[in-house]
All heavy atoms as TSV, in Angstrom:
chain	resi	resn	atom	element	x	y	z
A	1	MET	N	N	0.854	-1.161	-0.002
A	1	MET	CA	C	0.008	0.008	-0.006
A	1	MET	C	C	0.888	1.246	-0.004
A	1	MET	O	O	1.838	1.308	0.732
A	1	MET	CB	C	-0.915	-0.007	1.207
A	1	MET	CG	C	-1.734	1.263	1.336
A	1	MET	SD	S	-2.764	1.379	2.811
A	1	MET	CE	C	-4.099	0.312	2.328
A	2	ASP	N	N	0.558	2.181	-0.782
A	2	ASP	CA	C	1.268	3.463	-0.888
A	2	ASP	C	C	1.020	4.251	0.380
A	2	ASP	O	O	-0.110	4.454	0.813
A	2	ASP	CB	C	0.753	4.215	-2.119
A	2	ASP	CG	C	1.538	5.463	-2.401
A	2	ASP	OD1	O	2.226	5.970	-1.512
A	2	ASP	OD2	O	1.454	5.949	-3.542
A	3	ASP	N	N	2.089	4.754	1.023
A	3	ASP	CA	C	1.970	5.528	2.265
A	3	ASP	C	C	1.109	6.773	2.089
A	3	ASP	O	O	0.401	7.166	3.000
A	3	ASP	CB	C	3.325	5.939	2.794
A	3	ASP	CG	C	4.066	4.775	3.434
A	3	ASP	OD1	O	3.412	3.792	3.791
A	3	ASP	OD2	O	5.293	4.860	3.561
A	4	ARG	N	N	1.134	7.401	0.933
A	4	ARG	CA	C	0.313	8.578	0.679
A	4	ARG	C	C	-1.138	8.250	0.766
A	4	ARG	O	O	-1.940	8.973	1.359
A	4	ARG	CB	C	0.647	9.212	-0.648
A	4	ARG	CG	C	2.025	9.857	-0.665
A	4	ARG	CD	C	2.396	10.315	-2.038
A	4	ARG	NE	N	2.615	9.092	-2.819
A	4	ARG	CZ	C	2.607	9.049	-4.132
A	4	ARG	NH1	N	2.392	10.109	-4.835
A	4	ARG	NH2	N	2.786	7.919	-4.768
A	5	ASN	N	N	-1.576	7.129	0.241
A	5	ASN	CA	C	-2.978	6.689	0.295
A	5	ASN	C	C	-3.361	6.350	1.724
A	5	ASN	O	O	-4.469	6.660	2.174
A	5	ASN	CB	C	-3.253	5.485	-0.599
A	5	ASN	CG	C	-3.182	5.872	-2.062
A	5	ASN	OD1	O	-3.400	7.013	-2.426
A	5	ASN	ND2	N	-2.901	4.910	-2.919
A	6	PHE	N	N	-2.480	5.712	2.441
A	6	PHE	CA	C	-2.773	5.336	3.841
A	6	PHE	C	C	-3.006	6.571	4.688
A	6	PHE	O	O	-3.925	6.632	5.474
A	6	PHE	CB	C	-1.648	4.502	4.426
A	6	PHE	CG	C	-1.917	4.047	5.827
A	6	PHE	CD1	C	-2.777	2.980	6.053
A	6	PHE	CD2	C	-1.343	4.688	6.914
A	6	PHE	CE1	C	-3.055	2.559	7.344
A	6	PHE	CE2	C	-1.628	4.274	8.191
A	6	PHE	CZ	C	-2.476	3.202	8.416
A	7	ASN	N	N	-2.187	7.593	4.504
A	7	ASN	CA	C	-2.293	8.811	5.286
A	7	ASN	C	C	-3.591	9.567	4.965
A	7	ASN	O	O	-4.168	10.260	5.805
A	7	ASN	CB	C	-1.101	9.719	5.098
A	7	ASN	CG	C	0.142	9.153	5.722
A	7	ASN	OD1	O	0.054	8.378	6.701
A	7	ASN	ND2	N	1.291	9.485	5.201
A	8	GLN	N	N	-4.082	9.443	3.737
A	8	GLN	CA	C	-5.288	10.122	3.321
A	8	GLN	C	C	-6.537	9.362	3.751
A	8	GLN	O	O	-7.620	9.894	3.737
A	8	GLN	CB	C	-5.289	10.349	1.802
A	8	GLN	CG	C	-4.237	11.305	1.345
A	8	GLN	CD	C	-4.137	11.352	-0.171
A	8	GLN	OE1	O	-4.796	10.601	-0.897
A	8	GLN	NE2	N	-3.343	12.245	-0.683
A	9	ASN	N	N	-6.386	8.093	4.084
A	9	ASN	CA	C	-7.525	7.247	4.434
A	9	ASN	C	C	-7.631	7.163	5.958
A	9	ASN	O	O	-7.171	6.220	6.570
A	9	ASN	CB	C	-7.340	5.852	3.810
A	9	ASN	CG	C	-8.631	5.122	3.734
A	9	ASN	OD1	O	-9.701	5.678	4.024
A	9	ASN	ND2	N	-8.552	3.877	3.347
A	10	ARG	N	N	-8.279	8.148	6.533
A	10	ARG	CA	C	-8.412	8.264	8.000
A	10	ARG	C	C	-9.144	7.061	8.603
A	10	ARG	O	O	-10.090	6.580	8.022
A	10	ARG	CB	C	-9.147	9.546	8.319
A	10	ARG	CG	C	-9.239	9.807	9.765
A	10	ARG	CD	C	-9.790	11.222	10.027
A	10	ARG	NE	N	-9.992	11.311	11.459
A	10	ARG	CZ	C	-11.138	11.678	11.993
A	10	ARG	NH1	N	-12.149	12.010	11.253
A	10	ARG	NH2	N	-11.282	11.744	13.284
A	11	ILE	N	N	-8.685	6.637	9.732
A	11	ILE	CA	C	-9.301	5.512	10.450
A	11	ILE	C	C	-10.256	6.077	11.511
A	11	ILE	O	O	-9.881	6.955	12.281
A	11	ILE	CB	C	-8.234	4.626	11.094
A	11	ILE	CG1	C	-7.422	3.934	9.987
A	11	ILE	CG2	C	-8.886	3.595	12.040
A	11	ILE	CD1	C	-6.220	3.181	10.502
A	12	LEU	N	N	-11.479	5.561	11.534
A	12	LEU	CA	C	-12.471	6.020	12.466
A	12	LEU	C	C	-12.744	4.951	13.521
A	12	LEU	O	O	-12.850	3.779	13.192
A	12	LEU	CB	C	-13.807	6.303	11.748
A	12	LEU	CG	C	-13.741	7.311	10.582
A	12	LEU	CD1	C	-15.063	7.335	9.849
A	12	LEU	CD2	C	-13.359	8.679	11.091
A	13	THR	N	N	-12.829	5.354	14.755
A	13	THR	CA	C	-13.225	4.453	15.847
A	13	THR	C	C	-14.758	4.494	15.959
A	13	THR	O	O	-15.416	5.295	15.285
A	13	THR	CB	C	-12.607	4.905	17.166
A	13	THR	OG1	O	-13.121	6.184	17.495
A	13	THR	CG2	C	-11.084	4.931	17.091
A	14	ALA	N	N	-15.295	3.679	16.820
A	14	ALA	CA	C	-16.751	3.709	17.071
A	14	ALA	C	C	-17.189	5.091	17.524
A	14	ALA	O	O	-18.239	5.594	17.123
A	14	ALA	CB	C	-17.120	2.650	18.061
A	15	LYS	N	N	-16.398	5.715	18.357
A	15	LYS	CA	C	-16.724	7.081	18.860
A	15	LYS	C	C	-16.738	8.072	17.700
A	15	LYS	O	O	-17.633	8.911	17.606
A	15	LYS	CB	C	-15.708	7.476	19.932
A	15	LYS	CG	C	-15.952	8.815	20.542
A	15	LYS	CD	C	-14.935	9.145	21.616
A	15	LYS	CE	C	-15.164	10.506	22.223
A	15	LYS	NZ	N	-14.189	10.820	23.250
A	16	ASP	N	N	-15.695	7.979	16.816
A	16	ASP	CA	C	-15.673	8.862	15.648
A	16	ASP	C	C	-16.856	8.642	14.740
A	16	ASP	O	O	-17.451	9.561	14.210
A	16	ASP	CB	C	-14.371	8.584	14.832
A	16	ASP	CG	C	-13.098	8.885	15.597
A	16	ASP	OD1	O	-13.103	9.783	16.463
A	16	ASP	OD2	O	-12.102	8.205	15.308
A	17	LEU	N	N	-17.193	7.377	14.576
A	17	LEU	CA	C	-18.339	7.009	13.695
A	17	LEU	C	C	-19.624	7.580	14.247
A	17	LEU	O	O	-20.419	8.172	13.484
A	17	LEU	CB	C	-18.447	5.475	13.593
A	17	LEU	CG	C	-19.556	4.920	12.717
A	17	LEU	CD1	C	-19.366	5.333	11.270
A	17	LEU	CD2	C	-19.626	3.423	12.846
A	18	ALA	N	N	-19.856	7.461	15.545
A	18	ALA	CA	C	-21.048	7.997	16.179
A	18	ALA	C	C	-21.125	9.522	15.962
A	18	ALA	O	O	-22.191	10.055	15.610
A	18	ALA	CB	C	-21.057	7.679	17.683
A	19	ALA	N	N	-20.017	10.207	16.144
A	19	ALA	CA	C	-19.998	11.645	15.951
A	19	ALA	C	C	-20.230	12.001	14.481
A	19	ALA	O	O	-20.999	12.928	14.183
A	19	ALA	CB	C	-18.680	12.224	16.433
A	20	ARG	N	N	-19.587	11.266	13.606
A	20	ARG	CA	C	-19.720	11.534	12.174
A	20	ARG	C	C	-21.122	11.363	11.651
A	20	ARG	O	O	-21.628	12.139	10.835
A	20	ARG	CB	C	-18.738	10.624	11.403
A	20	ARG	CG	C	-18.802	10.680	9.931
A	20	ARG	CD	C	-17.970	11.848	9.411
A	20	ARG	NE	N	-18.094	11.970	7.996
A	20	ARG	CZ	C	-17.310	11.393	7.117
A	20	ARG	NH1	N	-16.298	10.662	7.505
A	20	ARG	NH2	N	-17.509	11.546	5.825
A	21	LEU	N	N	-21.824	10.292	12.138
A	21	LEU	CA	C	-23.167	10.027	11.681
A	21	LEU	C	C	-24.261	10.627	12.567
A	21	LEU	O	O	-25.440	10.484	12.313
A	21	LEU	CB	C	-23.377	8.502	11.615
A	21	LEU	CG	C	-22.514	7.751	10.613
A	21	LEU	CD1	C	-22.782	6.265	10.686
A	21	LEU	CD2	C	-22.712	8.276	9.202
A	22	GLN	N	N	-23.810	11.311	13.658
A	22	GLN	CA	C	-24.714	11.972	14.578
A	22	GLN	C	C	-25.719	10.953	15.174
A	22	GLN	O	O	-26.927	11.170	15.187
A	22	GLN	CB	C	-25.460	13.142	13.933
A	22	GLN	CG	C	-24.473	14.199	13.486
A	22	GLN	CD	C	-25.200	15.357	12.804
A	22	GLN	OE1	O	-26.406	15.378	12.644
A	22	GLN	NE2	N	-24.416	16.332	12.373
A	23	ILE	N	N	-25.134	9.829	15.639
A	23	ILE	CA	C	-25.913	8.796	16.310
A	23	ILE	C	C	-25.275	8.494	17.639
A	23	ILE	O	O	-24.123	8.915	17.901
A	23	ILE	CB	C	-26.004	7.502	15.442
A	23	ILE	CG1	C	-24.616	6.929	15.168
A	23	ILE	CG2	C	-26.772	7.774	14.164
A	23	ILE	CD1	C	-24.608	5.624	14.378
A	24	GLY	N	N	-25.922	7.776	18.490
A	24	GLY	CA	C	-25.390	7.426	19.788
A	24	GLY	C	C	-24.362	6.291	19.691
A	24	GLY	O	O	-24.239	5.622	18.666
A	25	ARG	N	N	-23.630	6.109	20.772
A	25	ARG	CA	C	-22.600	5.075	20.822
A	25	ARG	C	C	-23.164	3.678	20.604
A	25	ARG	O	O	-22.616	2.866	19.874
A	25	ARG	CB	C	-21.887	5.152	22.158
A	25	ARG	CG	C	-20.669	4.224	22.257
A	25	ARG	CD	C	-20.209	4.154	23.668
A	25	ARG	NE	N	-21.233	3.449	24.433
A	25	ARG	CZ	C	-20.989	2.673	25.458
A	25	ARG	NH1	N	-19.780	2.573	25.926
A	25	ARG	NH2	N	-21.952	2.057	26.077
A	26	ASP	N	N	-24.296	3.369	21.231
A	26	ASP	CA	C	-24.895	2.064	21.100
A	26	ASP	C	C	-25.339	1.784	19.643
A	26	ASP	O	O	-25.147	0.680	19.151
A	26	ASP	CB	C	-26.107	1.901	22.027
A	26	ASP	CG	C	-25.710	1.843	23.509
A	26	ASP	OD1	O	-24.488	1.653	23.795
A	26	ASP	OD2	O	-26.589	2.014	24.353
A	27	LYS	N	N	-25.881	2.788	19.005
A	27	LYS	CA	C	-26.267	2.644	17.583
A	27	LYS	C	C	-25.017	2.426	16.724
A	27	LYS	O	O	-25.027	1.638	15.768
A	27	LYS	CB	C	-27.051	3.845	17.074
A	27	LYS	CG	C	-28.424	3.956	17.641
A	27	LYS	CD	C	-29.387	3.064	16.899
A	27	LYS	CE	C	-30.778	3.344	17.398
A	27	LYS	NZ	N	-31.716	2.364	16.943
A	28	ALA	N	N	-23.931	3.139	17.040
A	28	ALA	CA	C	-22.699	2.992	16.261
A	28	ALA	C	C	-22.180	1.545	16.380
A	28	ALA	O	O	-21.807	0.957	15.367
A	28	ALA	CB	C	-21.638	3.973	16.731
A	29	TYR	N	N	-22.192	0.992	17.564
A	29	TYR	CA	C	-21.748	-0.397	17.745
A	29	TYR	C	C	-22.671	-1.377	17.048
A	29	TYR	O	O	-22.239	-2.372	16.477
A	29	TYR	CB	C	-21.589	-0.749	19.230
A	29	TYR	CG	C	-20.252	-0.334	19.775
A	29	TYR	CD1	C	-20.152	0.778	20.637
A	29	TYR	CD2	C	-19.100	-0.990	19.423
A	29	TYR	CE1	C	-18.917	1.161	21.120
A	29	TYR	CE2	C	-17.837	-0.600	19.917
A	29	TYR	CZ	C	-17.769	0.459	20.778
A	29	TYR	OH	O	-16.556	0.859	21.255
A	30	ALA	N	N	-23.975	-1.112	17.116
A	30	ALA	CA	C	-24.940	-2.001	16.391
A	30	ALA	C	C	-24.672	-1.964	14.889
A	30	ALA	O	O	-24.700	-2.982	14.219
A	30	ALA	CB	C	-26.353	-1.568	16.740
A	31	LEU	N	N	-24.407	-0.800	14.392
A	31	LEU	CA	C	-24.105	-0.612	12.963
A	31	LEU	C	C	-22.811	-1.364	12.601
A	31	LEU	O	O	-22.745	-2.079	11.604
A	31	LEU	CB	C	-23.975	0.862	12.619
A	31	LEU	CG	C	-23.779	1.246	11.173
A	31	LEU	CD1	C	-24.951	0.802	10.339
A	31	LEU	CD2	C	-23.589	2.747	11.043
A	32	ILE	N	N	-21.798	-1.183	13.401
A	32	ILE	CA	C	-20.504	-1.845	13.183
A	32	ILE	C	C	-20.658	-3.365	13.092
A	32	ILE	O	O	-19.949	-4.039	12.318
A	32	ILE	CB	C	-19.509	-1.411	14.270
A	32	ILE	CG1	C	-19.013	-0.012	14.027
A	32	ILE	CG2	C	-18.362	-2.408	14.389
A	32	ILE	CD1	C	-18.206	0.603	15.161
A	33	LYS	N	N	-21.528	-3.894	13.909
A	33	LYS	CA	C	-21.674	-5.365	13.983
A	33	LYS	C	C	-22.527	-5.964	12.844
A	33	LYS	O	O	-22.624	-7.147	12.729
A	33	LYS	CB	C	-22.205	-5.777	15.349
A	33	LYS	CG	C	-21.139	-5.487	16.410
A	33	LYS	CD	C	-21.596	-5.896	17.782
A	33	LYS	CE	C	-20.470	-5.608	18.773
A	33	LYS	NZ	N	-20.829	-6.013	20.128
A	34	LEU	N	N	-23.136	-5.092	12.005
A	34	LEU	CA	C	-23.875	-5.603	10.849
A	34	LEU	C	C	-22.893	-6.241	9.871
A	34	LEU	O	O	-21.814	-5.681	9.617
A	34	LEU	CB	C	-24.607	-4.472	10.134
A	34	LEU	CG	C	-25.802	-3.845	10.831
A	34	LEU	CD1	C	-26.341	-2.690	9.988
A	34	LEU	CD2	C	-26.899	-4.862	11.081
A	35	SER	N	N	-23.258	-7.375	9.328
A	35	SER	CA	C	-22.350	-8.073	8.365
A	35	SER	C	C	-22.101	-7.232	7.111
A	35	SER	O	O	-21.059	-7.391	6.481
A	35	SER	CB	C	-22.892	-9.451	8.030
A	35	SER	OG	O	-24.143	-9.336	7.383
A	36	SER	N	N	-23.054	-6.362	6.776
A	36	SER	CA	C	-22.881	-5.555	5.572
A	36	SER	C	C	-22.031	-4.306	5.798
A	36	SER	O	O	-21.698	-3.611	4.837
A	36	SER	CB	C	-24.250	-5.145	5.031
A	36	SER	OG	O	-24.907	-4.302	5.961
A	37	PHE	N	N	-21.669	-4.031	7.039
A	37	PHE	CA	C	-20.900	-2.815	7.341
A	37	PHE	C	C	-19.389	-3.123	7.285
A	37	PHE	O	O	-18.949	-4.149	7.784
A	37	PHE	CB	C	-21.279	-2.278	8.726
A	37	PHE	CG	C	-20.765	-0.904	8.990
A	37	PHE	CD1	C	-21.379	0.195	8.411
A	37	PHE	CD2	C	-19.675	-0.681	9.782
A	37	PHE	CE1	C	-20.903	1.464	8.648
A	37	PHE	CE2	C	-19.186	0.587	9.995
A	37	PHE	CZ	C	-19.812	1.669	9.444
A	38	PRO	N	N	-18.618	-2.238	6.680
A	38	PRO	CA	C	-17.178	-2.503	6.453
A	38	PRO	C	C	-16.268	-2.270	7.620
A	38	PRO	O	O	-15.241	-1.586	7.506
A	38	PRO	CB	C	-16.872	-1.551	5.302
A	38	PRO	CG	C	-17.730	-0.366	5.538
A	38	PRO	CD	C	-19.023	-0.965	6.044
A	39	ALA	N	N	-16.610	-2.766	8.802
A	39	ALA	CA	C	-15.787	-2.578	9.987
A	39	ALA	C	C	-14.734	-3.686	10.069
A	39	ALA	O	O	-14.921	-4.793	9.569
A	39	ALA	CB	C	-16.634	-2.571	11.239
A	40	ILE	N	N	-13.665	-3.367	10.754
A	40	ILE	CA	C	-12.562	-4.302	10.996
A	40	ILE	C	C	-12.460	-4.432	12.515
A	40	ILE	O	O	-12.419	-3.438	13.220
A	40	ILE	CB	C	-11.255	-3.778	10.409
A	40	ILE	CG1	C	-11.356	-3.559	8.925
A	40	ILE	CG2	C	-10.083	-4.725	10.746
A	40	ILE	CD1	C	-10.256	-2.713	8.342
A	41	GLN	N	N	-12.397	-5.664	12.986
A	41	GLN	CA	C	-12.212	-5.880	14.425
A	41	GLN	C	C	-10.762	-6.250	14.679
A	41	GLN	O	O	-10.206	-7.133	14.071
A	41	GLN	CB	C	-13.113	-6.996	14.933
A	41	GLN	CG	C	-13.020	-7.165	16.447
A	41	GLN	CD	C	-14.012	-8.177	16.976
A	41	GLN	OE1	O	-14.717	-8.847	16.223
A	41	GLN	NE2	N	-14.027	-8.318	18.276
A	42	ILE	N	N	-10.138	-5.523	15.589
A	42	ILE	CA	C	-8.781	-5.763	16.006
A	42	ILE	C	C	-8.826	-5.954	17.522
A	42	ILE	O	O	-9.008	-4.980	18.253
A	42	ILE	CB	C	-7.837	-4.613	15.630
A	42	ILE	CG1	C	-7.848	-4.392	14.121
A	42	ILE	CG2	C	-6.406	-4.895	16.112
A	42	ILE	CD1	C	-7.098	-3.165	13.640
A	43	GLY	N	N	-8.718	-7.187	17.938
A	43	GLY	CA	C	-8.888	-7.459	19.366
A	43	GLY	C	C	-10.328	-7.168	19.744
A	43	GLY	O	O	-11.265	-7.660	19.132
A	44	SER	N	N	-10.514	-6.286	20.708
A	44	SER	CA	C	-11.862	-5.916	21.111
A	44	SER	C	C	-12.281	-4.574	20.503
A	44	SER	O	O	-13.395	-4.125	20.744
A	44	SER	CB	C	-11.943	-5.823	22.644
A	44	SER	OG	O	-11.056	-4.807	23.095
A	45	ARG	N	N	-11.414	-3.988	19.698
A	45	ARG	CA	C	-11.714	-2.687	19.083
A	45	ARG	C	C	-12.232	-2.840	17.677
A	45	ARG	O	O	-11.861	-3.771	16.958
A	45	ARG	CB	C	-10.458	-1.799	19.050
A	45	ARG	CG	C	-9.973	-1.450	20.440
A	45	ARG	CD	C	-8.967	-0.391	20.400
A	45	ARG	NE	N	-9.620	0.820	19.924
A	45	ARG	CZ	C	-8.970	1.922	19.596
A	45	ARG	NH1	N	-7.687	1.986	19.697
A	45	ARG	NH2	N	-9.614	2.990	19.180
A	46	TYR	N	N	-13.080	-1.941	17.269
A	46	TYR	CA	C	-13.589	-1.903	15.921
A	46	TYR	C	C	-13.168	-0.595	15.259
A	46	TYR	O	O	-13.181	0.460	15.914
A	46	TYR	CB	C	-15.132	-1.976	15.914
A	46	TYR	CG	C	-15.685	-3.285	16.367
A	46	TYR	CD1	C	-15.976	-3.540	17.682
A	46	TYR	CD2	C	-15.916	-4.291	15.439
A	46	TYR	CE1	C	-16.474	-4.739	18.090
A	46	TYR	CE2	C	-16.435	-5.523	15.847
A	46	TYR	CZ	C	-16.709	-5.730	17.171
A	46	TYR	OH	O	-17.217	-6.935	17.554
A	47	ILE	N	N	-12.798	-0.705	14.000
A	47	ILE	CA	C	-12.439	0.494	13.236
A	47	ILE	C	C	-13.061	0.389	11.846
A	47	ILE	O	O	-13.448	-0.676	11.411
A	47	ILE	CB	C	-10.911	0.673	13.105
A	47	ILE	CG1	C	-10.271	-0.505	12.350
A	47	ILE	CG2	C	-10.258	0.897	14.446
A	47	ILE	CD1	C	-8.833	-0.269	11.968
A	48	VAL	N	N	-13.165	1.521	11.195
A	48	VAL	CA	C	-13.624	1.591	9.807
A	48	VAL	C	C	-12.852	2.731	9.144
A	48	VAL	O	O	-12.575	3.754	9.807
A	48	VAL	CB	C	-15.152	1.786	9.704
A	48	VAL	CG1	C	-15.583	3.100	10.318
A	48	VAL	CG2	C	-15.617	1.684	8.265
A	49	THR	N	N	-12.454	2.537	7.923
A	49	THR	CA	C	-11.750	3.635	7.239
A	49	THR	C	C	-12.806	4.632	6.730
A	49	THR	O	O	-13.950	4.268	6.418
A	49	THR	CB	C	-10.914	3.134	6.038
A	49	THR	OG1	O	-11.750	2.538	5.083
A	49	THR	CG2	C	-9.848	2.140	6.522
A	50	GLU	N	N	-12.391	5.851	6.648
A	50	GLU	CA	C	-13.293	6.887	6.155
A	50	GLU	C	C	-13.760	6.595	4.734
A	50	GLU	O	O	-14.918	6.778	4.381
A	50	GLU	CB	C	-12.576	8.245	6.219
A	50	GLU	CG	C	-13.519	9.427	6.110
A	50	GLU	CD	C	-12.816	10.703	6.468
A	50	GLU	OE1	O	-11.996	11.171	5.690
A	50	GLU	OE2	O	-13.084	11.191	7.571
A	51	GLN	N	N	-12.814	6.081	3.922
A	51	GLN	CA	C	-13.144	5.734	2.525
A	51	GLN	C	C	-14.185	4.629	2.485
A	51	GLN	O	O	-15.160	4.688	1.732
A	51	GLN	CB	C	-11.915	5.315	1.757
A	51	GLN	CG	C	-12.207	4.964	0.309
A	51	GLN	CD	C	-10.953	4.539	-0.427
A	51	GLN	OE1	O	-9.847	4.712	0.059
A	51	GLN	NE2	N	-11.125	3.989	-1.610
A	52	ALA	N	N	-14.042	3.586	3.306
A	52	ALA	CA	C	-15.004	2.479	3.322
A	52	ALA	C	C	-16.352	2.953	3.805
A	52	ALA	O	O	-17.395	2.545	3.281
A	52	ALA	CB	C	-14.480	1.373	4.218
A	53	LEU	N	N	-16.383	3.868	4.779
A	53	LEU	CA	C	-17.656	4.429	5.278
A	53	LEU	C	C	-18.338	5.191	4.132
A	53	LEU	O	O	-19.549	5.008	3.899
A	53	LEU	CB	C	-17.414	5.349	6.455
A	53	LEU	CG	C	-18.655	6.104	6.957
A	53	LEU	CD1	C	-19.732	5.137	7.416
A	53	LEU	CD2	C	-18.263	7.072	8.060
A	54	GLU	N	N	-17.606	6.040	3.433
A	54	GLU	CA	C	-18.203	6.794	2.329
A	54	GLU	C	C	-18.760	5.880	1.248
A	54	GLU	O	O	-19.865	6.104	0.756
A	54	GLU	CB	C	-17.134	7.734	1.711
A	54	GLU	CG	C	-16.714	8.852	2.629
A	54	GLU	CD	C	-17.824	9.839	2.972
A	54	GLU	OE1	O	-18.700	10.084	2.112
A	54	GLU	OE2	O	-17.823	10.320	4.102
A	55	GLU	N	N	-18.037	4.828	0.905
A	55	GLU	CA	C	-18.517	3.897	-0.109
A	55	GLU	C	C	-19.767	3.166	0.376
A	55	GLU	O	O	-20.698	2.955	-0.380
A	55	GLU	CB	C	-17.399	2.897	-0.459
A	55	GLU	CG	C	-16.281	3.523	-1.232
A	55	GLU	CD	C	-15.075	2.628	-1.419
A	55	GLU	OE1	O	-15.134	1.436	-1.020
A	55	GLU	OE2	O	-14.072	3.100	-1.926
A	56	TRP	N	N	-19.768	2.763	1.670
A	56	TRP	CA	C	-20.910	2.057	2.238
A	56	TRP	C	C	-22.133	2.979	2.253
A	56	TRP	O	O	-23.255	2.553	1.933
A	56	TRP	CB	C	-20.585	1.582	3.650
A	56	TRP	CG	C	-21.691	0.812	4.262
A	56	TRP	CD1	C	-21.979	-0.514	4.103
A	56	TRP	CD2	C	-22.683	1.321	5.151
A	56	TRP	NE1	N	-23.081	-0.852	4.864
A	56	TRP	CE2	C	-23.529	0.250	5.510
A	56	TRP	CE3	C	-22.927	2.565	5.705
A	56	TRP	CZ2	C	-24.619	0.389	6.372
A	56	TRP	CZ3	C	-24.009	2.713	6.568
A	56	TRP	CH2	C	-24.820	1.619	6.878
A	57	LEU	N	N	-21.939	4.236	2.622
A	57	LEU	CA	C	-23.057	5.200	2.630
A	57	LEU	C	C	-23.638	5.374	1.218
A	57	LEU	O	O	-24.851	5.405	1.039
A	57	LEU	CB	C	-22.598	6.516	3.206
A	57	LEU	CG	C	-22.375	6.600	4.702
A	57	LEU	CD1	C	-21.687	7.905	5.089
A	57	LEU	CD2	C	-23.674	6.412	5.456
A	58	LYS	N	N	-22.768	5.498	0.224
A	58	LYS	CA	C	-23.276	5.632	-1.146
A	58	LYS	C	C	-24.025	4.411	-1.602
A	58	LYS	O	O	-25.093	4.519	-2.238
A	58	LYS	CB	C	-22.082	5.921	-2.085
A	58	LYS	CG	C	-21.546	7.314	-1.965
A	58	LYS	CD	C	-20.368	7.522	-2.872
A	58	LYS	CE	C	-19.739	8.890	-2.598
A	58	LYS	NZ	N	-18.533	9.072	-3.390
A	59	ALA	N	N	-23.515	3.224	-1.263
A	59	ALA	CA	C	-24.170	1.986	-1.672
A	59	ALA	C	C	-25.498	1.776	-0.910
A	59	ALA	O	O	-26.384	1.095	-1.376
A	59	ALA	CB	C	-23.236	0.793	-1.433
A	60	SER	N	N	-25.591	2.370	0.275
A	60	SER	CA	C	-26.783	2.177	1.121
A	60	SER	C	C	-27.806	3.288	0.960
A	60	SER	O	O	-28.847	3.281	1.646
A	60	SER	CB	C	-26.356	2.110	2.588
A	60	SER	OG	O	-25.505	1.035	2.789
A	61	GLU	N	N	-27.553	4.205	0.069
A	61	GLU	CA	C	-28.455	5.329	-0.144
A	61	GLU	C	C	-29.846	4.835	-0.477
A	61	GLU	O	O	-30.005	3.890	-1.244
A	61	GLU	CB	C	-27.905	6.193	-1.278
A	61	GLU	CG	C	-28.274	7.626	-1.189
A	61	GLU	CD	C	-27.476	8.489	-2.176
A	61	GLU	OE1	O	-27.090	7.968	-3.214
A	61	GLU	OE2	O	-27.277	9.622	-1.854
A	62	TYR	N	N	-30.825	5.449	0.110
A	62	TYR	CA	C	-32.274	5.171	-0.098
A	62	TYR	C	C	-32.678	3.781	0.459
A	62	TYR	O	O	-33.725	3.282	0.121
A	62	TYR	CB	C	-32.659	5.242	-1.586
A	62	TYR	CG	C	-32.300	6.572	-2.189
A	62	TYR	CD1	C	-31.327	6.694	-3.152
A	62	TYR	CD2	C	-32.956	7.733	-1.804
A	62	TYR	CE1	C	-30.987	7.914	-3.709
A	62	TYR	CE2	C	-32.658	8.964	-2.336
A	62	TYR	CZ	C	-31.647	9.026	-3.313
A	62	TYR	OH	O	-31.368	10.256	-3.831
A	63	ARG	N	N	-31.861	3.193	1.339
A	63	ARG	CA	C	-32.213	1.953	1.959
A	63	ARG	C	C	-32.485	2.173	3.447
A	63	ARG	O	O	-31.938	3.131	4.036
A	63	ARG	CB	C	-31.077	0.918	1.860
A	63	ARG	CG	C	-30.870	0.457	0.428
A	63	ARG	CD	C	-29.761	-0.586	0.320
A	63	ARG	NE	N	-29.883	-1.625	1.324
A	63	ARG	CZ	C	-28.833	-2.225	1.903
A	63	ARG	NH1	N	-27.624	-1.866	1.584
A	63	ARG	NH2	N	-29.021	-3.182	2.787
A	64	HIS	N	N	-33.313	1.381	4.002
A	64	HIS	CA	C	-33.573	1.448	5.436
A	64	HIS	C	C	-32.623	0.497	6.137
A	64	HIS	O	O	-32.604	-0.704	5.815
A	64	HIS	CB	C	-35.024	1.064	5.732
A	64	HIS	CG	C	-35.313	1.002	7.185
A	64	HIS	ND1	N	-35.557	2.118	7.957
A	64	HIS	CD2	C	-35.404	-0.043	8.039
A	64	HIS	CE1	C	-35.784	1.756	9.208
A	64	HIS	NE2	N	-35.673	0.433	9.267
A	65	ILE	N	N	-31.825	0.991	7.053
A	65	ILE	CA	C	-30.887	0.178	7.817
A	65	ILE	C	C	-31.436	0.081	9.248
A	65	ILE	O	O	-31.452	1.081	9.960
A	65	ILE	CB	C	-29.467	0.767	7.817
A	65	ILE	CG1	C	-28.982	1.100	6.416
A	65	ILE	CG2	C	-28.508	-0.151	8.571
A	65	ILE	CD1	C	-28.780	-0.094	5.532
A	66	ALA	N	N	-31.869	-1.087	9.633
A	66	ALA	CA	C	-32.392	-1.268	11.002
A	66	ALA	C	C	-31.300	-1.759	11.905
A	66	ALA	O	O	-30.661	-2.777	11.644
A	66	ALA	CB	C	-33.553	-2.293	10.972
A	67	VAL	N	N	-31.026	-0.991	12.963
A	67	VAL	CA	C	-30.034	-1.397	13.966
A	67	VAL	C	C	-30.615	-1.343	15.356
A	67	VAL	O	O	-31.513	-0.635	15.641
A	67	VAL	CB	C	-28.722	-0.552	13.892
A	67	VAL	CG1	C	-27.984	-0.836	12.612
A	67	VAL	CG2	C	-29.028	0.911	14.042
C-alpha cells in the first residue's frame, strides 16, 4: 500500500463513527456489527476507514438500515 494513500484514508473508531453520523454510541456499535458494514475488528476494538464508510453510505443510499 502506498503511504500517501494510507495517510489520506483516515481511520475512524466507534466514537468517531457516532459523531460523524450523529448517532449514539450504542447505535454505532450496532451498525458496526452488521455483516454488511465494512468494519474491521482488532482485538476488542472496531475500526472503519473513512473511505470504506463513504462507499458504504453511497451503496446504502435510499435503503432502510435497521439497527
